[in-house]
C-alpha positions in Angstrom: 86.0 133.9 91.9 85.9 137.3 93.9 88.7 139.3 94.9 90.2 138.8 98.9 89.8 141.4 101.3 93.4 141.3 101.9 94.7 142.3 98.5 93.2 145.6 98.3 96.0 147.8 99.7 98.7 146.0 97.8 95.9 145.9 94.6 96.3 150.4 95.3 100.1 150.4 95.5 100.4 148.9 92.3 97.7 151.0 90.7 99.6 154.3 92.1 102.7 152.3 90.9 101.6 151.6 87.8 100.4 155.4 86.9 103.8 156.3 88.0 105.5 153.9 85.2 103.4 155.6 82.5 103.5 159.0 83.6 107.0 158.8 83.2 107.1 156.9 80.3 104.5 158.8 78.5 106.2 162.4 79.6 110.2 161.2 78.8 109.8 158.4 75.7 106.7 159.9 74.1 108.1 159.6 71.0 109.5 155.7 71.6 106.6 153.0 70.7 109.0 150.2 72.0 109.7 152.3 75.2 106.1 153.2 76.1 104.8 149.5 74.3 107.1 148.2 76.9 105.5 150.6 80.0 102.0 148.7 79.0 103.4 145.1 79.0 105.1 145.4 82.7 102.1 147.7 84.2 99.3 145.0 82.6 102.2 142.3 84.1 102.2 143.9 87.7 98.1 144.0 88.2 97.7 140.7 86.2 99.6 139.4 88.8 98.4 140.9 91.8 95.1 139.9 90.8 95.7 136.6 90.6 97.8 136.2 93.8 94.9 137.1 95.5 91.9 135.8 93.4 89.6 133.8 96.0 87.7 131.2 94.0 84.2 130.0 95.3 84.1 126.2 96.7 81.5 124.0 97.9 82.5 122.7 100.9 81.5 119.0 101.1 81.8 118.5 105.7 82.5 115.3 106.4 83.2 114.8 110.4 85.8 112.1 109.9 87.5 113.7 107.3 90.4 117.0 107.7 90.4 118.7 104.4 93.5 120.5 103.5 93.8 124.2 104.5 95.2 125.3 101.5 96.3 125.4 97.6 99.7 123.5 97.6 102.0 120.9 97.1 102.6 118.2 100.1 106.5 118.9 101.2 107.0 116.9 104.2 105.3 114.0 106.0 106.8 112.7 109.2 106.1 111.9 112.6 107.3 114.4 115.1 107.3 115.5 118.8 104.6 118.2 118.7 105.9 120.0 121.6 103.9 123.6 121.9 100.9 122.5 122.6 99.8 119.3 122.5 103.0 117.6 124.4 102.7 114.1 122.0 103.9 112.9 118.8 102.1 113.7 115.8 102.0 113.1 112.1 103.0 116.2 110.8 101.8 117.0 107.2 103.7 119.7 105.5 101.9 122.0 102.4 103.9 124.0 101.0 102.0 127.5 98.7 104.2 129.2 95.9 103.4 132.2 94.7 100.9 130.6 91.7 98.7 129.2 94.6 95.6 130.8 96.1 96.4 131.9 99.5 93.8 131.7 101.4 93.6 129.0 104.5 90.7 127.0 105.9 89.6 125.2 109.0 90.6 121.4 108.2 88.0 120.3 110.4 85.0 121.5 112.3 85.1 122.4 115.8 85.9 124.9 118.5 89.4 127.0 118.6 90.8 126.1 121.7 94.0 127.4 121.3 95.6 130.0 119.1 99.4 132.1 119.2 100.9 134.5 116.8 104.7 133.8 117.2 107.6 136.8 115.3 110.5 134.9 114.0 112.8 134.7 111.8 111.6 134.2 107.7 113.5 131.5 106.2 111.9 129.8 103.1 109.2 128.2 103.4 110.2 124.5 102.9 113.5 124.8 105.3 113.4 122.1 107.9 113.4 124.6 110.9 111.0 127.0 109.6 108.0 125.4 111.7 109.5 126.7 114.7 111.7 129.3 113.9 109.6 131.8 110.9 107.3 134.1 111.6 103.8 131.8 112.2 100.6 130.7 114.0 99.9 128.2 115.8 95.9 126.7 116.3 94.3 124.0 117.3 90.6 123.0 116.4 88.7 120.5 118.5 85.8 118.8 117.0 82.7 117.4 118.9 84.3 113.9 119.7 87.3 115.9 121.6 89.4 114.9 118.6 92.4 117.7 117.8 94.0 119.1 114.8 96.5 121.6 115.5 98.0 123.8 112.2 100.6 126.4 111.7 100.6 129.3 109.1 104.2 129.9 108.1 106.1 132.9 107.1 108.3 132.2 104.1 111.4 134.1 102.0 108.8 136.2 100.5 105.6 136.2 103.3 105.7 139.9 105.1 102.2 139.2 106.5 100.0 136.4 108.3 96.6 137.2 109.0 94.1 134.9 111.4 90.9 135.1 111.7 89.4 133.1 114.6 88.9 133.8 117.9 90.0 131.4 120.9 86.8 129.3 122.0 84.9 130.1 119.3 83.5 127.5 116.6 83.9 127.2 113.2 82.5 125.4 110.0 85.1 122.7 108.2 86.4 124.1 105.2 85.8 127.9 106.2 88.1 131.0 106.4 90.2 130.9 109.0 93.1 133.2 107.5 95.8 134.2 104.6 99.1 134.5 104.5 100.8 137.0 101.1 103.8 135.7 98.8 104.6 132.1 99.4 104.0 130.5 102.3 103.3 127.0 103.8 101.3 125.3 106.4 101.6 122.6 108.3 99.0 119.8 109.6 99.6 118.3 112.9 97.2 114.7 113.0 96.8 111.7 115.4 99.1 109.1 114.4 96.2 107.0 113.8 94.5 109.6 111.2 94.7 107.3 107.8 97.0 109.2 105.7 95.5 109.9 101.9 97.7 112.1 100.2 101.9 111.4 99.2 104.6 113.6 99.3 104.4 115.7 96.5 101.0 115.7 96.1 99.0 118.7 94.2 96.2 119.7 97.4 93.1 122.2 97.0 92.4 123.6 100.3 89.0 122.7 101.4 88.5 119.7 98.5 91.8 117.0 98.8 91.0 114.9 101.8 94.5 115.1 103.6 93.1 112.4 106.2 90.7 110.2 108.2 90.1 109.8 111.7 89.4 106.0 112.5 
């Protein structure tokens, strides 16, 4: 378990806030044990929340070219057939995974291959489970294509709290299945758009683990 690099600015800010809280409580309320105790508890709570949010567990990825792995930790909230008209212009099976603030928030490549498309979209900050969040929220769209020409499109979508999406990939470069592709802060969602003939291996409301849970299999 390590601390994710995206968390250092937030951690630095929280440490400053904690220092201010403790300075105020000691200067103005030093004689009041309950007040100073509350200051300590609040400081500990803020520190723990930030550390747990930006935690990065060590994972051993079992690479399988016929499997599509979950790109993140979370819960499956959407499973439906849709027309993907931004890039692929064809019907696809959409699997959406909601990440609560308590989930690990780094994102992983669901399959290995070349990043054939990437685009960032500025947008709104609707709650991540809103039906229109996939097309109206701040988001990224990426397509990863394997050696057999099979494509998986996935989107990082900001939620009501999320205000920063990070994507590390570069178009034209190749990436290993399960390697890190980005990060979304404070509650968000990732959408997968899979071939219609892919065999889905998860159910609605199922909890999934990034790089571990098999979302679907190519046929």
